[in-house]
C-alpha positions in Angstrom: -52.9 64.1 -55.2 -54.1 61.3 -57.4 -51.5 58.9 -58.9 -51.8 57.5 -62.4 -52.4 53.8 -62.7 -49.2 53.5 -64.8 -47.2 54.8 -61.8 -49.0 52.9 -59.1 -46.6 50.1 -58.5 -43.6 52.4 -58.7 -45.1 54.7 -56.1 -46.1 51.6 -54.0 -42.6 50.3 -54.2 -41.2 53.7 -53.1 -43.6 53.7 -50.1 -42.5 50.1 -49.1 -38.8 51.0 -49.4 -39.4 54.2 -47.4 -41.1 52.3 -44.6 -38.4 49.7 -44.5 -35.6 52.3 -44.4 -37.5 54.1 -41.7 -37.4 50.9 -39.6 -33.7 50.3 -40.4 -32.7 53.9 -39.5 -35.0 54.8 -36.6 -35.1 51.5 -34.8 -31.3 51.4 -34.1 -31.4 55.1 -33.3 -34.2 54.5 -30.7 -32.3 51.6 -29.2 -29.1 53.6 -28.9 -31.0 56.5 -27.2 -32.6 54.0 -24.8 -29.3 52.5 -24.1 -27.8 55.8 -23.2 -30.7 56.5 -21.0 -30.3 53.2 -19.3 -26.6 53.8 -18.7 -27.4 57.1 -17.1 -30.0 55.6 -14.9 -27.5 53.0 -13.7 -25.0 55.9 -13.0 -22.4 54.6 -15.3 -19.2 56.5 -14.5 -17.5 55.9 -17.9 -15.9 59.2 -18.8 -15.0 60.2 -22.3 -11.6 61.8 -22.7 -11.2 65.3 -24.3 -9.4 63.8 -27.2 -12.3 61.4 -27.9 -14.7 64.3 -27.7 -12.7 66.4 -30.2 -12.5 63.4 -32.5 -16.3 63.0 -32.3 -16.9 66.7 -33.1 -14.5 66.6 -36.1 -16.2 63.4 -37.4 -19.6 65.1 -37.0 -18.6 68.3 -38.7 -16.9 66.5 -41.6 -19.9 64.3 -42.1 -22.4 67.2 -42.1 -20.2 69.3 -44.3 -19.6 66.7 -46.9 -23.2 65.6 -46.9 -24.5 69.2 -47.4 -22.1 69.7 -50.2 -23.1 66.5 -52.0 -26.8 66.3 -51.4 -27.9 70.0 -51.5 -25.9 71.1 -54.6 -28.0 72.0 -57.7 -25.2 72.2 -60.3 -26.3 69.4 -62.7 -23.1 69.5 -64.7 -20.9 68.7 -61.8 -23.2 66.1 -60.2 -24.2 64.0 -63.2 -20.7 63.0 -64.3 -19.4 61.6 -61.0 -20.8 59.2 -58.3 -20.6 61.9 -55.7 -23.4 60.4 -53.7 -20.8 57.9 -52.2 -18.5 60.6 -51.1 -19.8 60.6 -47.4 -19.5 56.8 -47.4 -15.9 56.6 -46.2 -16.8 58.9 -43.3 -19.7 56.6 -42.3 -17.3 53.6 -42.4 -14.7 55.5 -40.4 -17.3 56.5 -37.8 -18.5 52.9 -37.6 -14.9 51.6 -37.0 -14.1 54.4 -34.5 -17.4 54.4 -32.5 -19.0 51.1 -33.2 -22.7 50.7 -33.5 -23.5 54.0 -32.1 -21.3 55.8 -34.7 -22.8 53.7 -37.5 -26.4 54.5 -36.6 -25.8 58.3 -36.0 -23.8 58.6 -39.2 -26.4 56.8 -41.3 -29.1 58.9 -39.8 -27.3 62.2 -40.5 -26.4 61.2 -44.1 -29.9 59.9 -44.8 -31.6 63.0 -43.3 -29.4 65.4 -45.3 -29.9 63.4 -48.5 -33.7 63.4 -48.0 -33.8 67.1 -47.2 -31.5 68.0 -50.2 -33.6 65.9 -52.5 -36.8 67.5 -51.3 -35.2 70.9 -52.2 -34.4 69.7 -55.7 -30.7 69.3 -55.0 -28.3 66.4 -54.9 -27.1 63.8 -57.4 -30.3 61.7 -57.3 -32.4 64.5 -58.8 -29.8 65.3 -61.4 -29.6 61.7 -62.6 -33.3 60.9 -62.6 -36.0 61.3 -65.2 -38.7 62.1 -62.7 -39.3 62.6 -59.0 -40.3 58.9 -58.4 -37.1 57.6 -60.0 -35.1 60.1 -57.8 -36.8 58.9 -54.7 -36.1 55.2 -55.7 -32.4 56.0 -56.2 -32.3 57.8 -52.9 -33.9 54.9 -51.1 -31.6 52.4 -52.7 -28.6 54.5 -51.7 -29.9 54.8 -48.2 -30.3 51.0 -48.0 -26.7 50.5 -49.0 -25.5 53.1 -46.4 -27.6 51.7 -43.6 -27.1 47.9 -44.2 -23.4 48.3 -44.8 -22.9 50.4 -41.7 -25.0 48.2 -39.5 -23.2 45.0 -40.7 -19.9 46.6 -40.3 -20.9 47.9 -36.9 -22.0 44.4 -35.9 -18.7 43.0 -37.0 -16.7 45.7 -35.3 -18.8 45.2 -32.1 -18.4 41.5 -32.1 -14.6 41.9 -32.6 -14.4 44.5 -30.0 -16.4 42.3 -27.6 -14.1 39.4 -28.4 -11.0 41.5 -27.8 -12.5 42.8 -24.6 -13.2 39.3 -23.4 -9.7 38.2 -24.4 -8.2 41.1 -22.6 -10.3 40.3 -19.5 -9.3 36.7 -19.7 -5.7 37.6 -20.0 -6.0 40.0 -17.1 -7.7 37.3 -15.0 -5.2 34.7 -16.1 -2.3 37.0 -15.3 -3.8 37.9 -11.9 -4.4 34.2 -11.2 -0.9 33.2 -12.2 0.8 36.1 -10.5 -1.2 35.8 -7.3 -1.4 32.0 -7.2 0.1 30.4 -4.1 2.0 28.0 -6.3 5.2 28.1 -8.3 4.4 28.7 -11.9 7.1 28.8 -14.6 7.6 28.1 -18.3 10.7 26.4 -19.6 11.7 26.3 -23.3 13.1 23.3 -25.1 16.6 24.2 -24.0 15.7 24.3 -20.3 15.7 28.1 -20.1 13.1 29.8 -18.0 10.8 32.1 -20.0 8.1 32.8 -17.3 8.5 33.1 -13.5 5.5 34.1 -11.5 5.6 36.3 -8.4 5.2 33.5 -6.0 8.1 31.7 -7.6 10.2 34.9 -7.3 9.5 35.1 -3.5 9.9 31.3 -3.1 13.3 31.0 -4.8 14.6 34.6 -4.0 15.1 35.7 -7.6 13.6 38.8 -9.4 12.0 38.2 -12.7 14.7 40.0 -14.7 17.4 38.0 -12.9 16.0 34.6 -13.8 14.4 34.9 -17.2 16.5 33.4 -20.0 18.7 31.4 -17.6 18.7 27.6 -17.5 16.7 26.0 -14.7 19.7 23.7 -13.7 22.2 25.8 -11.8 19.6 28.3 -10.7 16.5 26.8 -9.2 17.7 23.2 -9.7 21.1 22.1 -8.2 23.5 20.3 -10.5 23.1 17.1 -8.4 20.7 16.3 -5.6 21.7 15.0 -2.2 21.6 11.4 -3.5 24.1 12.3 -6.3 21.5 12.2 -9.2 22.3 14.5 -12.2 19.3 16.9 -12.4 20.4 18.1 -15.8 19.8 14.6 -17.1 16.4 14.6 -15.4 15.4 17.9 -17.0 16.5 16.7 -20.4 14.4 13.5 -20.0 11.4 15.6 -19.1 11.8 17.9 -22.1 12.4 15.0 -24.4 9.5 12.9 -23.1 7.0 15.3 -21.6 4.1 12.8 -21.8 6.0 10.4 -19.5 6.7 13.1 -16.9 3.3 14.7 -16.2 4.4 14.8 -12.6 7.7 14.5 -10.8 9.5 15.4 -7.6 13.0 16.6 -7.3 15.3 18.7 -5.1 15.3 22.4 -5.7 17.6 25.1 -4.4 17.0 28.7 -3.4 19.2 31.6 -4.1 20.6 31.5 -0.5 21.5 27.8 -1.0 18.7 26.2 1.0 17.6 22.9 -0.5 14.0 21.8 -0.5 11.7 19.4 -2.4 9.2 20.6 -5.0 6.4 18.5 -6.6 5.9 19.5 -10.2 2.8 19.1 -12.4 4.0 19.5 -16.0 2.0 20.4 -19.1 3.7 20.4 -22.6 3.2 23.6 -24.7 2.7 23.5 -28.5 2.6 26.2 -31.1 -0.1 26.6 -33.8 1.5 24.0 -35.9 1.6 21.5 -33.1 5.3 21.8 -32.5 6.5 21.3 -28.9 7.9 24.6 -27.7 8.3 24.1 -24.0 6.8 23.2 -20.7 4.4 24.8 -18.2 5.3 23.6 -14.7 3.3 24.2 -11.6 5.2 23.4 -8.4 4.2 22.8 -4.8 6.6 22.8 -1.8 6.6 19.3 -0.4 9.7 19.7 1.8 7.8 19.1 5.0 6.1 16.0 3.6 9.4 14.6 2.3 11.1 15.3 5.6 8.3 13.5 7.4 8.5 10.6 5.0 12.3 10.4 5.5 11.8 10.5 9.3 9.1 7.8 8.9 11.5 5.7 6.9 14.2 6.2 9.5 11.8 5.3 12.3 10.6 2.2 10.3 14.3 1.2 9.8 14.9 1.6 13.5 11.7 -0.2 14.4 12.6 -3.0 12.0 16.1 -3.2 13.6 14.6 -3.3 17.1 12.0 -5.8 16.1 14.7 -7.9 14.5 16.8 -7.7 17.7 13.8 -8.6 19.8 12.9 -11.4 17.4 16.4 -12.8 17.5 16.3 -12.5 21.3 12.9 -14.1 21.4 14.1 -16.9 19.0 17.1 -17.4 21.2 14.8 -17.6 24.3 12.4 -19.9 22.5 15.4 -22.1 21.4 16.6 -22.2 24.9 13.1 -22.9 26.2 12.8 -25.7 23.6 16.1 -27.1 24.7 15.0 -26.9 28.3 11.7 -28.4 27.4 13.4 -31.3 25.5 15.7 -31.8 28.5 12.7 -31.7 30.9 10.8 -34.1 28.7 13.8 -36.5 28.5 14.3 -36.2 32.2 10.6 -36.8 32.7 10.7 -39.9 30.4 13.7 -41.1 32.4 11.5 -40.9 35.6 8.1 -41.8 34.2 6.7 -44.0 31.5 5.8 -42.1 28.3 2.1 -42.6 28.7 2.1 -41.4 32.3 4.3 -38.4 31.4 1.8 -37.4 28.6 -1.0 -37.6 31.1 0.9 -35.3 33.5 1.5 -32.8 30.7 -2.2 -32.9 29.8 -2.9 -31.7 33.4 -4.1 -34.9 35.2 -3.6 -34.0 38.8 -3.9 -37.6 40.2 -2.7 -40.6 38.3 -3.6 -44.0 39.8 -4.6 -47.1 37.8 -5.4 -50.7 38.7 -4.0 -53.4 36.5 -5.4 -56.9 36.9 -2.6 -58.9 35.5 1.1 -57.8 35.3 4.4 -59.5 36.0 6.9 -57.9 38.4 10.7 -58.6 38.5 13.1 -57.7 41.2 16.9 -58.2 40.8 19.7 -57.8 43.4 23.4 -58.0 43.0 24.8 -60.7 45.3 27.8 -59.6 47.5 27.4 -55.9 46.7 28.4 -54.9 50.2 31.6 -56.9 50.1 32.3 -55.5 46.6 31.9 -51.9 47.8 34.6 -52.5 50.4 37.1 -53.7 47.8 36.8 -50.9 45.2 36.7 -47.1 45.3 33.3 -45.3 45.4 33.9 -43.9 41.9 34.7 -47.4 40.5 31.7 -48.8 42.3 29.3 -46.2 41.0 30.7 -46.6 37.5 30.3 -50.4 37.6 26.7 -50.1 39.0 25.8 -47.5 36.3 27.1 -49.8 33.6 25.2 -52.8 34.8 21.9 -50.9 35.3 22.3 -49.1 31.9 22.6 -52.6 30.3 19.4 -53.6 32.2 17.7 -50.4 30.9 18.5 -51.3 27.3 17.2 -54.8 27.8 14.0 -53.4 29.3 13.5 -51.1 26.3 14.3 -54.0 23.9 11.6 -56.2 25.5 9.0 -53.5 25.8 9.0 -53.5 29.6 8.8 -50.6 32.0 11.6 -49.9 34.5 10.1 -48.8 37.8 13.1 -47.9 40.0 16.5 -48.8 41.4 17.1 -48.9 45.1 20.8 -49.3 46.0 21.9 -52.4 44.1 18.3 -53.6 43.5 16.5 -53.2 40.1 12.7 -53.4 39.6 11.0 -53.8 36.2 7.4 -54.7 35.3 5.6 -56.0 32.2 2.0 -55.3 31.2 1.7 -51.7 32.2 1.1 -48.8 31.7 0.1 -50.3 28.3 -1.3 -53.7 28.8 0.0 -56.7 26.9 -1.0 -60.4 27.1 2.6 -61.8 26.9 3.9 -59.8 29.9 5.1 -62.9 31.8 7.0 -64.2 28.8 8.6 -60.8 28.2 9.8 -60.7 31.9 11.2 -64.2 31.6 13.2 -63.2 28.5 14.4 -60.1 30.3 15.5 -62.3 33.3 17.4 -64.7 31.1 19.2 -61.8 29.3 20.0 -60.2 32.6 21.7 -63.4 33.9 23.7 -63.7 30.6 24.7 -60.0 30.9 26.0 -60.5 34.4 28.1 -63.4 33.3 29.6 -61.2 30.6 30.4 -58.5 33.1 32.1 -61.0 35.4 34.4 -62.0 32.5 35.2 -58.5 31.2 35.5 -56.8 34.6 37.4 -59.7 36.2 34.9 -59.6 39.1 32.9 -62.4 40.5 29.4 -61.0 40.0 26.0 -62.7 40.3 22.4 -61.6 40.7 19.2 -63.0 42.3 16.0 -62.5 40.4 12.5 -62.9 41.8 9.3 -62.8 39.6 5.6 -62.8 40.4 2.4 -62.3 38.4 -0.8 -60.7 39.6 -2.8 -57.5 40.1 -1.2 -54.2 41.1 -2.0 -50.5 41.7 0.2 -48.1 39.8 0.4 -44.3 40.2 2.5 -41.2 40.6 3.3 -40.0 44.1 5.3 -37.0 45.4 5.4 -33.3 44.6 9.1 -32.5 43.9 10.9 -35.9 43.5 7.8 -37.7 42.3 8.1 -41.3 41.0 5.9 -43.8 39.3 5.5 -46.8 41.7 3.6 -50.0 42.2 1.7 -51.3 45.2 0.0 -54.5 46.1 0.7 -58.1 47.3 2.0 -59.0 43.9 4.9 -56.5 44.3 5.7 -57.8 47.8 5.6 -61.4 46.7 8.0 -60.7 43.8 10.4 -59.0 46.3 10.2 -62.1 48.5 11.0 -64.3 45.5 14.2 -62.3 45.0 15.3 -62.3 48.6 14.6 -66.1 49.0 16.2 -66.9 45.7 19.6 -68.3 44.9 22.6 -66.4 43.4 22.6 -66.7 39.6 19.0 -68.1 39.6 15.6 -66.9 38.5 13.1 -67.6 41.3 9.3 -67.3 40.5 5.9 -68.1 42.0 3.5 -70.8 40.9 1.3 -68.1 39.3 4.0 -67.1 36.9 5.1 -70.7 36.4 1.6 -71.6 35.1 1.8 -68.9 32.4 5.3 -70.0 31.2 5.6 -73.8 31.7 4.9 -74.5 28.0 7.9 -72.5 26.8 10.6 -72.8 29.4 12.3 -75.5 31.5 11.8 -75.1 35.3 13.1 -76.8 38.4 10.7 -77.0 41.3 11.9 -76.0 44.7 8.8 -77.5 46.4 7.2 -75.7 49.3 9.5 -73.2 51.0 8.9 -70.8 53.9 8.5 -67.3 52.7 8.6 -64.4 55.1 5.1 -63.0 55.6 3.6 -65.6 53.3 4.1 -68.9 54.9 4.8 -72.0 52.8 4.8 -71.4 49.0 5.5 -73.7 46.0 8.2 -71.9 43.9 10.2 -72.7 40.8 13.6 -71.9 39.3 13.6 -71.0 35.6 16.5 -72.8 34.1 16.3 -72.1 30.3 14.2 -71.9 27.2 13.0 -75.2 25.9 14.9 -74.5 22.7 18.2 -73.5 24.4 20.0 -74.8 27.5 20.4 -72.0 30.0 23.5 -72.5 32.1 23.8 -70.7 35.4 26.4 -70.2 37.9 24.2 -71.7 40.5 26.9 -74.0 42.0 29.4 -71.2 42.3 26.7 -69.1 44.0 26.1 -71.8 46.5 
C-alpha cells in the first residue's frame, strides 16, 4: 500500500538494507553451491567420514532448534528482558570454525531465514522490542548484518589459516620426503656435537638405524677419534661448531659402523632459533672417497714421476757434464792441433779451409847432433828432453803471438803473420829465434848436455790450409816454406840463418853478418845473412863451438 511521507526514508533504508543483506547472504550461498557442483563435475573423490556427517547433523539440528525457539516465540515477557536474539550466534561461530566458509554461509542463511520467517509471523525478539513493524524490520536487518559479516570475516580468517596450515603441512611433507629420499647424507648436530637428525640415506650409508644414532656424539660414531694422518677430529668438530661461518665446507675422514673408513665432503649451514641464538648445524655430506683416492694416487704418481724426472735429469746433467768435459777436451785438443781461428771455422762447418797469405815469415829449427844424442840416452829420457825443449818453444810462440805449425822429429816449425795477419811478423819471428837460442843455452847448462840448434828464416807468400780426414793438420805450402827449410839445413849450429828478403825487413833493428852468396840446394846461389843480435843488446852465440 501507500507509505506516509514521514516514514518514506525509514522504509527506503529498510529496502536498501534488505537488498544488501540479500547480496551478502545469497551470493556466498550461490558460490558454495556452484563450488560443490564443480567438484562433482571434476569427480572429486574426497569422502566425508561418518563422524563428520554426524557432527554436521547435530550442528544443523541444534542451529535450527535454537533459532526456532528464539525467533518464533511470541512470549513478550520472556523476550523483552534478555538479548535472546544472539543465542544462535555461538552456534554460527562454531559452524564457521568447524566447517569453514561453507559452514558460515549455511549457518547464516538458516538463522536469517528463520529470523525473517518468525518476524513475519509476529514472533521473535525484534517484534517484542520494537514500536512498529518498520523498526522491527530495521532491528532484524541490523542483526542479520552482524551475523553475516562476522561469520564471513571469521570464515575468511579460518580459511586463510587453514590454507596456510595446509601449505605448511604440504611443505613439511615435501621437505621430509626430499630430505628422507635425498641421495645425500643429511644430518643435524647440536652445539654439543650430538646428532639430532639422521636421514634415511645417512642411515644406509653409515649402517646405523635412526634410534641407534640420535642423541649420540658424531665423534666416535660417524667420525673416528683421529683420522689416518693422526688429526684429532673432536678438535675439528669443536672448531666447526664454535666458528660455523668459517667452516661452510670441509672434508674429513668418516667411519661406518663396520669400521670402513671413507672421505665425506660436508656443506654446513648454521641453525638459529627465533631469538637468533645458534642452536646447531645442518650438514649435507657427499661421499668423495673415490675422488680422494684418485687424488692420492695422482699425488703418488706425481711423486714417482718427479723422482724419475729428477733421476733422469741428474743422469742427463751427468751426461751433459761429461759431454762438456769431452767437448772441452776436444776443443783443447783441437786448439793444440789447429790455430784458434781455423778451429772456429771448422766448428762452423767450413768443409774446405785454404787461404793465401801474401807476406808471412816462416821459421824452421833443428837440434844439432840429435842422432848422436839419441844413442847416448834412453828413449824415455830422450822424449822427456825433447818434450821439455819443444814445450819451451811453444810458450815462446804464444808469448810472441806466433803460430806453431808442427814438429817433425827434432825439427820445429813456426810462422808469423797467419792466420791473423800482422805487419811485424818478421820482427816477431826474429825475437822468437833469439829467445830460442838463449833457451837452448840454458838447457845445455841445466841438463849438462852440449845442445845447439840451427834456425832458418824466410819471408814471402804461402798457402795455408787443413788437410786430412782423421789426423788432419794445418800446414803451409809454397816456395817460401821450402826456402826457409833450406836456410835451416844450410845454417850453422847456434846461428840464425835468413834470406835477403827477411834481412831487408829487419836490418834497421838487428845486427847481421853477411854470408855472401852461397849455394842452396834447389835454389842456386843466394845471398844470406846471420842474425847476430839486437842493436840494443849483444847476442852471443855458441857459433865457434858449433864449428
